[in-house]
N, C-alpha and C positions, 0 to 999 in steps of 0.2 A: 217671591219675596215680598214682604209688606212694604208699604209706602216709605217708611223711614229707612229701609235697607239695613236695619240692624236685627231684624227678626226673620226667621224662616218658618214655613209651614211644614209640619210633619203630620202624616195621617196614620192613625192607628186603626187597623181593621179589627173591630170588636166582634163581628159576626160576618158570615159571607154576605158581601154587598153592603155592609154597614160600616162606615168609616167615621171616625171622630177626628177633627182637626185640632191640633195643638199648635200654639205659637211659641217658638223658642228663641231667645236672644242669642245672637252670634258674638256678642262683645263681652261675655262673662266667662268664657272658658269652660262652659258646662259640658257634661257628657249627655248623651241621649237618655241614659238612665236617670240622671238628675232632673232633666226636663220632664220625663214621664212621671216621676214621683211628684214634682211640683204641680203637675196637671191632675193629680188625684189618683193615679194608678198605684195599686198596691203591689209594689215590687219590694221583695225582702232585702235585696242587696246586702246579704249577710256579711260579705267581706269588705264592704265599703268601697267597692269600685276597683279592687286589685286583681280582677280576673281569676279569682281563686274558688268561687262557689257555684257559678252558673245560674244563680237565682234571678239574674236580669236577662236571661236568654230571650232573644227576639228572632223572628224570621223576617228578613228583608224581602218584601214582595215586589216592589217596584221603586223606580226613582233613579237618582244619579248613582254612578259607580262609586263604590267606597274603596278606600285603601285596603290592601290585603290584610287579613288578621295577622297579628304578631304570633310568634311561636308559642308564647304563653297562652294567648287566647285560643289558638288551635288546640293546644294540649287540653285545656279545660273543655272546649266544645266536644272534642272526641271522647271525653269521659261521660257525656250526657246520654241518657237513654233514648232521647228523641233528637234527631239531627236531620237537617235538610240542607240543600245546597245554599240556601239563603241564611243559614244560622249565623248569628253574631251575638256577642255579649254587648248589651247596650251601654255598659260602663266604659267600653273601649272605643266608642264612636263619639268623637268630639263634634259639637254643634258648630258648623261653619256655614257660610253663605251657600256653598255648593250642595248642601243637604236639602235645599228647598225642594219640596215635592216628594220627599222620601215617604214610602209606605211600609209600615211594619205591622207584624202581628205578635202579641205577647205569647210566649210559649209557656206551657205548664211548669210551675216551679216544683222541683223535685226535692229540694233540700229541706 
Protein backbone atom coordinates (compact mmCIF):
# COMPACT_ATOMS: atom_id res chain seq x y z
CA UNK A 1 0.00 0.00 0.00
CA UNK A 2 1.24 3.48 -0.75
CA UNK A 3 2.48 5.87 1.89
CA UNK A 4 -0.82 7.68 2.35
CA UNK A 5 -2.66 4.36 2.96
CA UNK A 6 -5.50 5.39 0.64
CA UNK A 7 -4.13 3.78 -2.51
CA UNK A 8 -3.34 0.19 -3.42
CA UNK A 9 -1.06 -1.23 -6.04
CA UNK A 10 -2.58 -3.62 -8.57
CA UNK A 11 -0.44 -5.27 -11.22
CA UNK A 12 -1.64 -6.09 -14.72
CA UNK A 13 0.27 -8.80 -16.57
CA UNK A 14 0.44 -7.49 -20.12
CA UNK A 15 2.68 -10.30 -21.41
CA UNK A 16 4.42 -13.23 -19.70
CA UNK A 17 6.84 -11.71 -17.22
CA UNK A 18 5.77 -8.14 -18.03
CA UNK A 19 3.61 -6.39 -15.45
CA UNK A 20 2.34 -2.84 -15.26
CA UNK A 21 1.58 -1.30 -11.88
CA UNK A 22 -1.55 0.76 -11.47
CA UNK A 23 -2.38 2.78 -8.38
CA UNK A 24 -6.02 2.71 -7.30
CA UNK A 25 -7.67 4.75 -4.52
CA UNK A 26 -9.50 2.82 -1.81
CA UNK A 27 -11.66 5.72 -0.65
CA UNK A 28 -13.82 6.22 -3.75
CA UNK A 29 -15.80 2.97 -3.94
CA UNK A 30 -14.36 2.12 -7.36
CA UNK A 31 -14.42 -1.29 -8.95
CA UNK A 32 -11.31 -2.85 -10.43
CA UNK A 33 -12.89 -2.31 -13.86
CA UNK A 34 -13.17 1.43 -13.23
CA UNK A 35 -9.56 1.59 -12.00
CA UNK A 36 -8.35 -0.30 -15.08
CA UNK A 37 -10.28 2.00 -17.43
CA UNK A 38 -8.94 5.08 -15.60
CA UNK A 39 -5.42 3.69 -16.12
CA UNK A 40 -5.89 3.55 -19.88
CA UNK A 41 -6.94 -0.06 -20.42
CA UNK A 42 -9.49 -0.49 -23.21
CA UNK A 43 -12.26 -2.39 -21.45
CA UNK A 44 -15.63 -2.25 -23.17
CA UNK A 45 -17.71 -2.67 -20.00
CA UNK A 46 -20.79 -2.84 -22.22
CA UNK A 47 -23.21 -3.38 -19.31
CA UNK A 48 -21.72 -0.61 -17.17
CA UNK A 49 -20.65 -2.89 -14.34
CA UNK A 50 -23.82 -4.92 -13.85
CA UNK A 51 -22.18 -8.37 -14.40
CA UNK A 52 -24.25 -8.88 -17.55
CA UNK A 53 -21.76 -8.86 -20.44
CA UNK A 54 -18.39 -10.36 -19.47
CA UNK A 55 -16.36 -7.72 -21.33
CA UNK A 56 -14.42 -6.89 -18.15
CA UNK A 57 -13.28 -10.50 -17.63
CA UNK A 58 -9.91 -10.81 -15.88
CA UNK A 59 -7.89 -13.72 -14.58
CA UNK A 60 -6.59 -13.29 -11.04
CA UNK A 61 -3.02 -14.62 -11.08
CA UNK A 62 -1.78 -13.81 -7.57
CA UNK A 63 -2.37 -11.70 -4.53
CA UNK A 64 -4.80 -11.62 -1.65
CA UNK A 65 -7.80 -13.92 -1.50
CA UNK A 66 -10.96 -12.34 -2.88
CA UNK A 67 -14.53 -12.81 -1.76
CA UNK A 68 -16.34 -15.58 -3.60
CA UNK A 69 -18.14 -14.49 -6.78
CA UNK A 70 -21.87 -13.83 -6.44
CA UNK A 71 -24.35 -16.13 -8.16
CA UNK A 72 -24.89 -13.48 -10.86
CA UNK A 73 -21.16 -13.20 -11.49
CA UNK A 74 -20.74 -16.98 -11.64
CA UNK A 75 -23.64 -17.27 -14.08
CA UNK A 76 -21.99 -14.74 -16.40
CA UNK A 77 -18.53 -16.30 -16.05
CA UNK A 78 -19.87 -19.77 -16.87
CA UNK A 79 -21.28 -18.42 -20.15
CA UNK A 80 -17.87 -17.18 -21.36
CA UNK A 81 -15.92 -19.25 -23.92
CA UNK A 82 -12.65 -18.92 -21.96
CA UNK A 83 -12.73 -19.64 -18.24
CA UNK A 84 -9.99 -20.35 -15.70
CA UNK A 85 -9.92 -21.01 -11.97
CA UNK A 86 -8.96 -17.36 -11.47
CA UNK A 87 -11.64 -15.89 -13.74
CA UNK A 88 -13.52 -12.89 -12.33
CA UNK A 89 -15.47 -9.92 -13.63
CA UNK A 90 -13.44 -6.85 -12.73
CA UNK A 91 -16.66 -4.84 -12.33
CA UNK A 92 -17.53 -7.02 -9.33
CA UNK A 93 -14.23 -6.52 -7.47
CA UNK A 94 -14.28 -3.43 -5.23
CA UNK A 95 -10.99 -1.62 -4.60
CA UNK A 96 -10.25 -2.03 -0.90
CA UNK A 97 -7.00 -1.92 1.10
CA UNK A 98 -6.80 -5.71 1.17
CA UNK A 99 -6.39 -5.80 -2.65
CA UNK A 100 -2.88 -4.37 -2.40
CA UNK A 101 -0.58 -6.55 -4.52
CA UNK A 102 -3.32 -8.15 -6.63
CA UNK A 103 -2.07 -9.43 -10.01
CA UNK A 104 -4.51 -9.81 -12.90
CA UNK A 105 -4.45 -10.48 -16.63
CA UNK A 106 -7.08 -9.03 -18.97
CA UNK A 107 -8.91 -11.76 -20.84
CA UNK A 108 -9.99 -11.46 -24.49
CA UNK A 109 -13.25 -9.56 -24.91
CA UNK A 110 -15.77 -11.67 -26.78
CA UNK A 111 -18.75 -9.30 -26.87
